[in-house]
PDB file of N, CA, C and O in Angstrom:
ATOM      1  N   UNK A   1       0.553  -1.479   0.410  1.00  0.00           N
ATOM      2  CA  UNK A   1       0.084   0.028  -0.331  1.00  0.00           C
ATOM      3  C   UNK A   1       0.950   1.141  -0.252  1.00  0.00           C
ATOM      4  O   UNK A   1       0.654   2.010  -1.072  1.00  0.00           O
ATOM      5  N   UNK A   2       1.809   1.373   0.381  1.00  0.00           N
ATOM      6  CA  UNK A   2       2.513   2.521   0.607  1.00  0.00           C
ATOM      7  C   UNK A   2       3.049   2.668  -0.707  1.00  0.00           C
ATOM      8  O   UNK A   2       2.655   3.720  -1.211  1.00  0.00           O
ATOM      9  N   UNK A   3       4.029   1.804  -1.674  1.00  0.00           N
ATOM     10  CA  UNK A   3       4.317   1.997  -2.579  1.00  0.00           C
ATOM     11  C   UNK A   3       3.316   2.282  -3.592  1.00  0.00           C
ATOM     12  O   UNK A   3       3.702   2.565  -4.726  1.00  0.00           O
ATOM     13  N   UNK A   4       1.848   2.234  -3.270  1.00  0.00           N
ATOM     14  CA  UNK A   4       0.902   3.014  -4.126  1.00  0.00           C
ATOM     15  C   UNK A   4       0.665   4.451  -3.627  1.00  0.00           C
ATOM     16  O   UNK A   4      -0.056   5.229  -4.252  1.00  0.00           O
ATOM     17  N   UNK A   5       1.258   4.762  -2.545  1.00  0.00           N
ATOM     18  CA  UNK A   5       0.648   6.107  -2.073  1.00  0.00           C
ATOM     19  C   UNK A   5       2.320   7.028  -2.502  1.00  0.00           C
ATOM     20  O   UNK A   5       2.556   8.222  -2.685  1.00  0.00           O
ATOM     21  N   UNK A   6       2.890   6.230  -2.521  1.00  0.00           N
ATOM     22  CA  UNK A   6       4.553   6.875  -2.808  1.00  0.00           C
ATOM     23  C   UNK A   6       4.532   7.429  -4.271  1.00  0.00           C
ATOM     24  O   UNK A   6       5.172   8.389  -4.699  1.00  0.00           O
ATOM     25  N   UNK A   7       3.313   6.298  -5.217  1.00  0.00           N
ATOM     26  CA  UNK A   7       3.589   6.241  -6.937  1.00  0.00           C
ATOM     27  C   UNK A   7       2.575   7.686  -6.921  1.00  0.00           C
ATOM     28  O   UNK A   7       3.159   8.695  -7.318  1.00  0.00           O
ATOM     29  N   UNK A   8       1.159   7.860  -6.511  1.00  0.00           N
ATOM     30  CA  UNK A   8       0.488   8.644  -6.355  1.00  0.00           C
ATOM     31  C   UNK A   8       1.242   9.788  -6.053  1.00  0.00           C
ATOM     32  O   UNK A   8       1.285  10.455  -7.087  1.00  0.00           O
ATOM     33  N   UNK A   9       1.781  10.278  -5.264  1.00  0.00           N
ATOM     34  CA  UNK A   9       2.432  11.265  -4.616  1.00  0.00           C
ATOM     35  C   UNK A   9       3.314  11.808  -5.963  1.00  0.00           C
ATOM     36  O   UNK A   9       2.959  12.811  -6.583  1.00  0.00           O
ATOM     37  N   UNK A  10       4.423  11.070  -6.305  1.00  0.00           N
ATOM     38  CA  UNK A  10       4.952  11.606  -7.217  1.00  0.00           C
ATOM     39  C   UNK A  10       3.964  12.080  -8.187  1.00  0.00           C
ATOM     40  O   UNK A  10       3.686  13.279  -8.234  1.00  0.00           O
ATOM     41  N   UNK A  11       3.486  11.340  -8.862  1.00  0.00           N
ATOM     42  CA  UNK A  11       2.204  11.964 -10.255  1.00  0.00           C
ATOM     43  C   UNK A  11       2.147  13.241 -10.029  1.00  0.00           C
ATOM     44  O   UNK A  11       2.691  14.187 -10.598  1.00  0.00           O
ATOM     45  N   UNK A  12       0.885  13.135  -8.457  1.00  0.00           N
ATOM     46  CA  UNK A  12       0.792  14.122  -7.912  1.00  0.00           C
ATOM     47  C   UNK A  12       1.792  15.270  -8.525  1.00  0.00           C
ATOM     48  O   UNK A  12       1.711  15.838  -9.614  1.00  0.00           O
ATOM     49  N   UNK A  13       2.725  15.424  -7.519  1.00  0.00           N
ATOM     50  CA  UNK A  13       3.619  16.417  -7.511  1.00  0.00           C
ATOM     51  C   UNK A  13       4.106  16.987  -9.343  1.00  0.00           C
ATOM     52  O   UNK A  13       4.056  18.143  -9.764  1.00  0.00           O
ATOM     53  N   UNK A  14       4.593  15.604 -10.196  1.00  0.00           N
ATOM     54  CA  UNK A  14       4.215  16.202 -11.795  1.00  0.00           C
ATOM     55  C   UNK A  14       3.309  16.603 -12.109  1.00  0.00           C
ATOM     56  O   UNK A  14       3.515  17.515 -12.911  1.00  0.00           O
ATOM     57  N   UNK A  15       2.120  16.406 -11.891  1.00  0.00           N
ATOM     58  CA  UNK A  15       0.760  17.354 -12.648  1.00  0.00           C
ATOM     59  C   UNK A  15       1.295  18.486 -11.900  1.00  0.00           C
ATOM     60  O   UNK A  15       2.042  19.248 -12.515  1.00  0.00           O
ATOM     61  N   UNK A  16       1.033  18.725 -10.655  1.00  0.00           N
ATOM     62  CA  UNK A  16       1.369  20.225 -10.169  1.00  0.00           C
ATOM     63  C   UNK A  16       2.245  20.934 -10.770  1.00  0.00           C
ATOM     64  O   UNK A  16       1.902  21.969 -11.343  1.00  0.00           O
ATOM     65  N   UNK A  17       3.359  20.572 -10.756  1.00  0.00           N
ATOM     66  CA  UNK A  17       4.463  21.124 -11.476  1.00  0.00           C
ATOM     67  C   UNK A  17       3.883  21.664 -13.040  1.00  0.00           C
ATOM     68  O   UNK A  17       4.233  22.746 -13.511  1.00  0.00           O
ATOM     69  N   UNK A  18       3.188  20.964 -13.560  1.00  0.00           N
ATOM     70  CA  UNK A  18       3.017  21.024 -15.307  1.00  0.00           C
ATOM     71  C   UNK A  18       1.948  22.045 -15.049  1.00  0.00           C
ATOM     72  O   UNK A  18       2.092  23.122 -15.628  1.00  0.00           O
ATOM     73  N   UNK A  19       0.579  21.839 -14.037  1.00  0.00           N
ATOM     74  CA  UNK A  19      -0.436  23.073 -14.658  1.00  0.00           C
ATOM     75  C   UNK A  19      -0.203  24.379 -14.471  1.00  0.00           C
ATOM     76  O   UNK A  19      -1.056  25.193 -14.825  1.00  0.00           O
ATOM     77  N   UNK A  20       0.838  24.734 -13.961  1.00  0.00           N
ATOM     78  CA  UNK A  20       1.277  26.506 -14.343  1.00  0.00           C
ATOM     79  C   UNK A  20       1.425  27.160 -16.319  1.00  0.00           C
ATOM     80  O   UNK A  20       1.182  28.206 -16.921  1.00  0.00           O
ATOM     81  N   UNK A  21       2.102  25.405 -16.754  1.00  0.00           N
ATOM     82  CA  UNK A  21       2.600  25.539 -17.972  1.00  0.00           C
ATOM     83  C   UNK A  21       1.441  25.492 -18.832  1.00  0.00           C
ATOM     84  O   UNK A  21       1.199  26.451 -19.566  1.00  0.00           O
ATOM     85  N   UNK A  22       0.445  24.112 -18.806  1.00  0.00           N
ATOM     86  CA  UNK A  22      -0.719  24.097 -19.121  1.00  0.00           C
ATOM     87  C   UNK A  22      -1.805  25.349 -18.775  1.00  0.00           C
ATOM     88  O   UNK A  22      -2.541  25.614 -19.725  1.00  0.00           O
ATOM     89  N   UNK A  23      -1.969  25.995 -17.798  1.00  0.00           N
ATOM     90  CA  UNK A  23      -2.461  27.279 -17.725  1.00  0.00           C
ATOM     91  C   UNK A  23      -2.272  28.254 -18.578  1.00  0.00           C
ATOM     92  O   UNK A  23      -3.191  28.883 -19.102  1.00  0.00           O
ATOM     93  N   UNK A  24      -0.851  28.479 -18.809  1.00  0.00           N
ATOM     94  CA  UNK A  24      -0.372  29.639 -19.905  1.00  0.00           C
ATOM     95  C   UNK A  24      -0.397  29.288 -21.291  1.00  0.00           C
ATOM     96  O   UNK A  24      -0.482  30.042 -22.260  1.00  0.00           O
ATOM     97  N   UNK A  25      -0.301  27.915 -21.252  1.00  0.00           N
ATOM     98  CA  UNK A  25      -0.982  27.949 -22.904  1.00  0.00           C
ATOM     99  C   UNK A  25      -2.226  28.134 -22.967  1.00  0.00           C
ATOM    100  O   UNK A  25      -2.491  28.692 -24.032  1.00  0.00           O
ATOM    101  N   UNK A  26      -3.364  27.891 -22.187  1.00  0.00           N
ATOM    102  CA  UNK A  26      -4.454  27.933 -22.291  1.00  0.00           C
ATOM    103  C   UNK A  26      -4.976  29.670 -22.586  1.00  0.00           C
ATOM    104  O   UNK A  26      -5.880  30.161 -23.263  1.00  0.00           O
ATOM    105  N   UNK A  27      -4.192  30.093 -21.943  1.00  0.00           N
ATOM    106  CA  UNK A  27      -4.493  31.715 -21.716  1.00  0.00           C
ATOM    107  C   UNK A  27      -3.753  32.411 -22.805  1.00  0.00           C
ATOM    108  O   UNK A  27      -4.092  33.562 -23.077  1.00  0.00           O
ATOM    109  N   UNK A  28      -2.746  31.823 -23.483  1.00  0.00           N
ATOM    110  CA  UNK A  28      -2.032  32.593 -24.690  1.00  0.00           C
ATOM    111  C   UNK A  28      -2.655  31.725 -26.036  1.00  0.00           C
ATOM    112  O   UNK A  28      -2.128  31.801 -27.147  1.00  0.00           O
ATOM    113  N   UNK A  29      -3.865  30.891 -25.747  1.00  0.00           N
ATOM    114  CA  UNK A  29      -4.325  30.173 -27.172  1.00  0.00           C
ATOM    115  C   UNK A  29      -3.102  29.485 -27.781  1.00  0.00           C
ATOM    116  O   UNK A  29      -2.925  29.948 -28.907  1.00  0.00           O
ATOM    117  N   UNK A  30      -2.364  28.733 -27.529  1.00  0.00           N
ATOM    118  CA  UNK A  30      -0.807  27.933 -27.187  1.00  0.00           C
ATOM    119  C   UNK A  30      -0.289  28.227 -28.703  1.00  0.00           C
ATOM    120  O   UNK A  30      -0.198  27.662 -29.793  1.00  0.00           O
ATOM    121  N   UNK A  31       0.017  29.582 -28.021  1.00  0.00           N
ATOM    122  CA  UNK A  31       1.392  30.149 -28.350  1.00  0.00           C
ATOM    123  C   UNK A  31       2.373  29.797 -28.695  1.00  0.00           C
ATOM    124  O   UNK A  31       2.267  28.571 -28.720  1.00  0.00           O
ATOM    125  N   UNK A  32       3.766  30.186 -29.139  1.00  0.00           N
ATOM    126  CA  UNK A  32       4.602  29.190 -29.749  1.00  0.00           C
ATOM    127  C   UNK A  32       5.709  29.739 -28.444  1.00  0.00           C
ATOM    128  O   UNK A  32       6.595  28.973 -28.064  1.00  0.00           O
ATOM    129  N   UNK A  33       5.609  30.592 -28.064  1.00  0.00           N
ATOM    130  CA  UNK A  33       6.416  30.546 -26.344  1.00  0.00           C
ATOM    131  C   UNK A  33       6.124  30.295 -25.687  1.00  0.00           C
ATOM    132  O   UNK A  33       6.783  30.253 -24.648  1.00  0.00           O
ATOM    133  N   UNK A  34       4.979  29.952 -25.779  1.00  0.00           N
ATOM    134  CA  UNK A  34       3.979  29.220 -24.327  1.00  0.00           C
ATOM    135  C   UNK A  34       5.030  27.715 -24.500  1.00  0.00           C
ATOM    136  O   UNK A  34       5.994  27.476 -23.774  1.00  0.00           O
ATOM    137  N   UNK A  35       4.584  26.908 -25.547  1.00  0.00           N
ATOM    138  CA  UNK A  35       5.344  25.593 -25.562  1.00  0.00           C
ATOM    139  C   UNK A  35       6.727  25.884 -25.359  1.00  0.00           C
ATOM    140  O   UNK A  35       7.264  25.327 -24.402  1.00  0.00           O
ATOM    141  N   UNK A  36       7.519  26.775 -26.192  1.00  0.00           N
ATOM    142  CA  UNK A  36       8.587  26.620 -26.005  1.00  0.00           C
ATOM    143  C   UNK A  36       9.546  26.605 -24.776  1.00  0.00           C
ATOM    144  O   UNK A  36      10.629  26.029 -24.675  1.00  0.00           O
ATOM    145  N   UNK A  37       8.504  27.825 -23.334  1.00  0.00           N
ATOM    146  CA  UNK A  37       8.853  27.788 -22.280  1.00  0.00           C
ATOM    147  C   UNK A  37       8.587  26.521 -21.018  1.00  0.00           C
ATOM    148  O   UNK A  37       9.061  26.263 -19.911  1.00  0.00           O
ATOM    149  N   UNK A  38       7.492  25.916 -21.976  1.00  0.00           N
ATOM    150  CA  UNK A  38       7.288  24.406 -21.272  1.00  0.00           C
ATOM    151  C   UNK A  38       8.024  23.464 -21.648  1.00  0.00           C
ATOM    152  O   UNK A  38       8.567  22.787 -20.775  1.00  0.00           O
ATOM    153  N   UNK A  39       8.209  23.209 -22.809  1.00  0.00           N
ATOM    154  CA  UNK A  39       9.845  21.717 -23.405  1.00  0.00           C
ATOM    155  C   UNK A  39      11.312  22.500 -22.652  1.00  0.00           C
ATOM    156  O   UNK A  39      12.231  21.873 -22.126  1.00  0.00           O
ATOM    157  N   UNK A  40      11.227  23.860 -22.763  1.00  0.00           N
ATOM    158  CA  UNK A  40      12.690  24.057 -21.524  1.00  0.00           C
ATOM    159  C   UNK A  40      12.366  23.505 -20.510  1.00  0.00           C
ATOM    160  O   UNK A  40      13.180  22.627 -20.222  1.00  0.00           O
ATOM    161  N   UNK A  41      11.396  23.610 -19.676  1.00  0.00           N
ATOM    162  CA  UNK A  41      11.031  23.083 -18.508  1.00  0.00           C
ATOM    163  C   UNK A  41      11.450  21.751 -18.234  1.00  0.00           C
ATOM    164  O   UNK A  41      12.338  21.286 -17.520  1.00  0.00           O
ATOM    165  N   UNK A  42      10.314  21.093 -19.220  1.00  0.00           N
ATOM    166  CA  UNK A  42      10.521  19.244 -19.578  1.00  0.00           C
ATOM    167  C   UNK A  42      12.096  18.966 -19.370  1.00  0.00           C
ATOM    168  O   UNK A  42      12.646  18.392 -18.430  1.00  0.00           O
ATOM    169  N   UNK A  43      12.688  19.575 -20.589  1.00  0.00           N
ATOM    170  CA  UNK A  43      14.294  19.254 -20.903  1.00  0.00           C
ATOM    171  C   UNK A  43      15.117  19.546 -19.413  1.00  0.00           C
ATOM    172  O   UNK A  43      16.047  18.818 -19.065  1.00  0.00           O
ATOM    173  N   UNK A  44      14.716  20.532 -18.713  1.00  0.00           N
ATOM    174  CA  UNK A  44      15.313  21.297 -17.593  1.00  0.00           C
ATOM    175  C   UNK A  44      15.720  20.283 -15.955  1.00  0.00           C
ATOM    176  O   UNK A  44      16.622  20.362 -15.121  1.00  0.00           O
ATOM    177  N   UNK A  45      14.657  19.498 -16.108  1.00  0.00           N
ATOM    178  CA  UNK A  45      13.873  18.967 -14.936  1.00  0.00           C
ATOM    179  C   UNK A  45      14.692  17.538 -15.063  1.00  0.00           C
ATOM    180  O   UNK A  45      14.263  16.528 -15.622  1.00  0.00           O
ATOM    181  N   UNK A  46      16.018  17.696 -14.390  1.00  0.00           N
ATOM    182  CA  UNK A  46      16.152  16.140 -14.848  1.00  0.00           C
ATOM    183  C   UNK A  46      15.671  15.520 -13.472  1.00  0.00           C
ATOM    184  O   UNK A  46      15.746  14.294 -13.538  1.00  0.00           O
ATOM    185  N   UNK A  47      15.256  15.912 -12.389  1.00  0.00           N
ATOM    186  CA  UNK A  47      14.857  14.392 -11.264  1.00  0.00           C
ATOM    187  C   UNK A  47      13.392  14.648 -11.873  1.00  0.00           C
ATOM    188  O   UNK A  47      13.090  13.620 -12.479  1.00  0.00           O
ATOM    189  N   UNK A  48      12.940  15.062 -11.912  1.00  0.00           N
ATOM    190  CA  UNK A  48      11.282  14.586 -12.794  1.00  0.00           C
ATOM    191  C   UNK A  48      10.564  14.400 -14.092  1.00  0.00           C
ATOM    192  O   UNK A  48       9.358  14.356 -14.337  1.00  0.00           O
ATOM    193  N   UNK A  49      12.197  14.248 -15.282  1.00  0.00           N
ATOM    194  CA  UNK A  49      12.023  14.124 -16.413  1.00  0.00           C
ATOM    195  C   UNK A  49      11.371  12.826 -16.682  1.00  0.00           C
ATOM    196  O   UNK A  49      11.832  11.827 -16.130  1.00  0.00           O
ATOM    197  N   UNK A  50      10.272  12.719 -17.530  1.00  0.00           N
ATOM    198  CA  UNK A  50       9.309  11.858 -17.812  1.00  0.00           C
ATOM    199  C   UNK A  50       9.162  12.002 -19.394  1.00  0.00           C
ATOM    200  O   UNK A  50       8.443  12.741 -20.067  1.00  0.00           O
ATOM    201  N   UNK A  51      10.121  11.011 -19.758  1.00  0.00           N
ATOM    202  CA  UNK A  51      10.301  10.985 -21.310  1.00  0.00           C
ATOM    203  C   UNK A  51       9.408  10.778 -21.993  1.00  0.00           C
ATOM    204  O   UNK A  51       9.269  11.491 -22.987  1.00  0.00           O
ATOM    205  N   UNK A  52       8.405   9.654 -21.699  1.00  0.00           N
ATOM    206  CA  UNK A  52       6.867  10.051 -22.754  1.00  0.00           C
ATOM    207  C   UNK A  52       6.030  11.345 -22.605  1.00  0.00           C
ATOM    208  O   UNK A  52       5.337  11.702 -23.558  1.00  0.00           O
ATOM    209  N   UNK A  53       6.059  12.202 -21.245  1.00  0.00           N
ATOM    210  CA  UNK A  53       6.086  13.226 -21.173  1.00  0.00           C
ATOM    211  C   UNK A  53       6.495  14.162 -21.846  1.00  0.00           C
ATOM    212  O   UNK A  53       5.839  15.203 -21.809  1.00  0.00           O
ATOM    213  N   UNK A  54       7.663  14.099 -22.647  1.00  0.00           N
ATOM    214  CA  UNK A  54       8.119  15.364 -23.114  1.00  0.00           C
ATOM    215  C   UNK A  54       8.083  15.004 -24.057  1.00  0.00           C
ATOM    216  O   UNK A  54       7.708  15.787 -24.930  1.00  0.00           O
ATOM    217  N   UNK A  55       8.422  13.722 -24.409  1.00  0.00           N
ATOM    218  CA  UNK A  55       8.423  13.354 -26.125  1.00  0.00           C
ATOM    219  C   UNK A  55       6.653  14.024 -26.982  1.00  0.00           C
ATOM    220  O   UNK A  55       6.602  14.710 -28.003  1.00  0.00           O
ATOM    221  N   UNK A  56       5.243  13.459 -26.018  1.00  0.00           N
ATOM    222  CA  UNK A  56       4.275  14.120 -26.163  1.00  0.00           C
ATOM    223  C   UNK A  56       4.035  15.593 -26.792  1.00  0.00           C
ATOM    224  O   UNK A  56       3.429  16.060 -27.755  1.00  0.00           O
ATOM    225  N   UNK A  57       5.227  16.305 -25.211  1.00  0.00           N
ATOM    226  CA  UNK A  57       4.579  17.745 -25.986  1.00  0.00           C
ATOM    227  C   UNK A  57       5.361  18.276 -26.756  1.00  0.00           C
ATOM    228  O   UNK A  57       5.310  19.496 -26.908  1.00  0.00           O
ATOM    229  N   UNK A  58       6.585  17.248 -27.662  1.00  0.00           N
ATOM    230  CA  UNK A  58       6.917  17.818 -28.680  1.00  0.00           C
ATOM    231  C   UNK A  58       5.914  17.847 -29.439  1.00  0.00           C
ATOM    232  O   UNK A  58       5.396  18.850 -29.930  1.00  0.00           O
ATOM    233  N   UNK A  59       5.426  16.134 -29.635  1.00  0.00           N
ATOM    234  CA  UNK A  59       4.409  16.260 -30.661  1.00  0.00           C
ATOM    235  C   UNK A  59       3.125  16.794 -30.990  1.00  0.00           C
ATOM    236  O   UNK A  59       2.527  16.800 -32.067  1.00  0.00           O
ATOM    237  N   UNK A  60       2.658  17.455 -29.336  1.00  0.00           N
ATOM    238  CA  UNK A  60       1.975  18.178 -29.746  1.00  0.00           C
ATOM    239  C   UNK A  60       1.649  19.948 -30.049  1.00  0.00           C
ATOM    240  O   UNK A  60       0.708  20.699 -30.306  1.00  0.00           O
ATOM    241  N   UNK A  61       3.166  19.976 -29.812  1.00  0.00           N
ATOM    242  CA  UNK A  61       3.369  21.583 -30.590  1.00  0.00           C
ATOM    243  C   UNK A  61       3.805  21.534 -31.988  1.00  0.00           C
ATOM    244  O   UNK A  61       3.505  22.493 -32.699  1.00  0.00           O
ATOM    245  N   UNK A  62       4.456  20.577 -32.478  1.00  0.00           N
ATOM    246  CA  UNK A  62       4.972  20.033 -34.138  1.00  0.00           C
ATOM    247  C   UNK A  62       3.814  19.942 -34.713  1.00  0.00           C
ATOM    248  O   UNK A  62       3.858  20.365 -35.868  1.00  0.00           O
ATOM    249  N   UNK A  63       2.478  19.449 -34.284  1.00  0.00           N
ATOM    250  CA  UNK A  63       1.257  18.908 -34.458  1.00  0.00           C
ATOM    251  C   UNK A  63       0.728  20.730 -35.279  1.00  0.00           C
ATOM    252  O   UNK A  63       0.014  20.787 -36.280  1.00  0.00           O
ATOM    253  N   UNK A  64       1.231  21.879 -34.623  1.00  0.00           N
ATOM    254  CA  UNK A  64       0.260  23.265 -34.530  1.00  0.00           C
ATOM    255  C   UNK A  64       1.960  23.895 -35.684  1.00  0.00           C
ATOM    256  O   UNK A  64       2.050  24.010 -36.906  1.00  0.00           O
ATOM    257  N   UNK A  65       2.632  24.063 -34.978  1.00  0.00           N
ATOM    258  CA  UNK A  65       3.949  24.573 -35.744  1.00  0.00           C
ATOM    259  C   UNK A  65       5.034  23.586 -35.905  1.00  0.00           C
ATOM    260  O   UNK A  65       6.030  23.381 -35.211  1.00  0.00           O
ATOM    261  N   UNK A  66       4.534  22.929 -37.164  1.00  0.00           N
ATOM    262  CA  UNK A  66       5.106  22.241 -38.129  1.00  0.00           C
ATOM    263  C   UNK A  66       6.093  22.920 -38.616  1.00  0.00           C
ATOM    264  O   UNK A  66       7.115  22.510 -38.066  1.00  0.00           O
ATOM    265  N   UNK A  67       6.371  23.876 -39.478  1.00  0.00           N
ATOM    266  CA  UNK A  67       7.318  24.814 -40.167  1.00  0.00           C
ATOM    267  C   UNK A  67       8.366  24.985 -39.346  1.00  0.00           C
ATOM    268  O   UNK A  67       9.522  24.964 -39.770  1.00  0.00           O
ATOM    269  N   UNK A  68       8.007  25.204 -37.875  1.00  0.00           N
ATOM    270  CA  UNK A  68       9.611  25.554 -36.961  1.00  0.00           C
ATOM    271  C   UNK A  68      10.300  24.857 -37.254  1.00  0.00           C
ATOM    272  O   UNK A  68       9.859  23.712 -37.153  1.00  0.00           O
ATOM    273  N   UNK A  69      11.745  24.955 -37.783  1.00  0.00           N
ATOM    274  CA  UNK A  69      12.681  23.582 -38.495  1.00  0.00           C
ATOM    275  C   UNK A  69      13.663  23.778 -36.985  1.00  0.00           C
ATOM    276  O   UNK A  69      14.042  22.704 -36.518  1.00  0.00           O
ATOM    277  N   UNK A  70      14.097  25.066 -36.193  1.00  0.00           N
ATOM    278  CA  UNK A  70      14.443  24.642 -34.721  1.00  0.00           C
ATOM    279  C   UNK A  70      13.614  23.662 -34.462  1.00  0.00           C
ATOM    280  O   UNK A  70      13.912  22.706 -35.177  1.00  0.00           O
ATOM    281  N   UNK A  71      12.769  23.446 -33.824  1.00  0.00           N
ATOM    282  CA  UNK A  71      11.577  23.056 -32.935  1.00  0.00           C
ATOM    283  C   UNK A  71      11.512  21.374 -33.520  1.00  0.00           C
ATOM    284  O   UNK A  71      10.849  20.497 -32.966  1.00  0.00           O
ATOM    285  N   UNK A  72      12.334  21.180 -34.720  1.00  0.00           N
ATOM    286  CA  UNK A  72      12.349  19.566 -35.154  1.00  0.00           C
ATOM    287  C   UNK A  72      13.767  19.041 -34.980  1.00  0.00           C
ATOM    288  O   UNK A  72      14.190  17.885 -34.948  1.00  0.00           O
ATOM    289  N   UNK A  73      14.403  20.261 -34.872  1.00  0.00           N
ATOM    290  CA  UNK A  73      15.829  20.012 -34.606  1.00  0.00           C
ATOM    291  C   UNK A  73      16.105  19.547 -32.990  1.00  0.00           C
ATOM    292  O   UNK A  73      16.805  18.630 -32.559  1.00  0.00           O
ATOM    293  N   UNK A  74      15.491  20.288 -32.458  1.00  0.00           N
ATOM    294  CA  UNK A  74      15.666  19.963 -31.194  1.00  0.00           C
ATOM    295  C   UNK A  74      14.904  18.554 -30.667  1.00  0.00           C
ATOM    296  O   UNK A  74      15.550  17.931 -29.825  1.00  0.00           O
ATOM    297  N   UNK A  75      13.880  18.101 -30.980  1.00  0.00           N
ATOM    298  CA  UNK A  75      12.982  17.002 -31.112  1.00  0.00           C
ATOM    299  C   UNK A  75      13.671  16.098 -31.604  1.00  0.00           C
ATOM    300  O   UNK A  75      13.513  15.068 -30.949  1.00  0.00           O
ATOM    301  N   UNK A  76      14.508  15.943 -32.616  1.00  0.00           N
ATOM    302  CA  UNK A  76      15.300  14.748 -32.837  1.00  0.00           C
ATOM    303  C   UNK A  76      16.486  14.759 -31.946  1.00  0.00           C
ATOM    304  O   UNK A  76      16.825  13.798 -31.256  1.00  0.00           O
ATOM    305  N   UNK A  77      17.362  16.389 -32.021  1.00  0.00           N
ATOM    306  CA  UNK A  77      18.024  15.835 -30.620  1.00  0.00           C
ATOM    307  C   UNK A  77      17.729  14.646 -29.253  1.00  0.00           C
ATOM    308  O   UNK A  77      18.165  13.633 -28.708  1.00  0.00           O
ATOM    309  N   UNK A  78      16.523  15.794 -29.227  1.00  0.00           N
ATOM    310  CA  UNK A  78      15.872  14.800 -27.894  1.00  0.00           C
ATOM    311  C   UNK A  78      15.782  13.618 -27.999  1.00  0.00           C
ATOM    312  O   UNK A  78      15.852  12.947 -26.970  1.00  0.00           O
ATOM    313  N   UNK A  79      15.570  12.878 -29.461  1.00  0.00           N
ATOM    314  CA  UNK A  79      14.667  11.979 -29.264  1.00  0.00           C
ATOM    315  C   UNK A  79      16.142  10.696 -29.374  1.00  0.00           C
ATOM    316  O   UNK A  79      16.262   9.497 -29.118  1.00  0.00           O
ATOM    317  N   UNK A  80      16.847  11.547 -29.780  1.00  0.00           N
ATOM    318  CA  UNK A  80      18.308  10.711 -30.004  1.00  0.00           C
ATOM    319  C   UNK A  80      18.637  10.742 -28.934  1.00  0.00           C
ATOM    320  O   UNK A  80      19.705  10.228 -28.601  1.00  0.00           O
TER     321      UNK A  80
END
């Protein structure tokens, strides 16, 4: 039971750390700058980094801003 509580605590902490970025995305109507700040957070938070979440974030922004070559290069660099 304690391992379940520990896992829940980690997931809740990760959610709370990202809520601000999701709110900023919503308030800015999904601006490129808001996405970049969110990606920078994901790439810099080594202690809580969740690779699948970071990949999903890249894919979210690339669906909208697919013509941004620097973003593609950063995504490829991250994936490799």
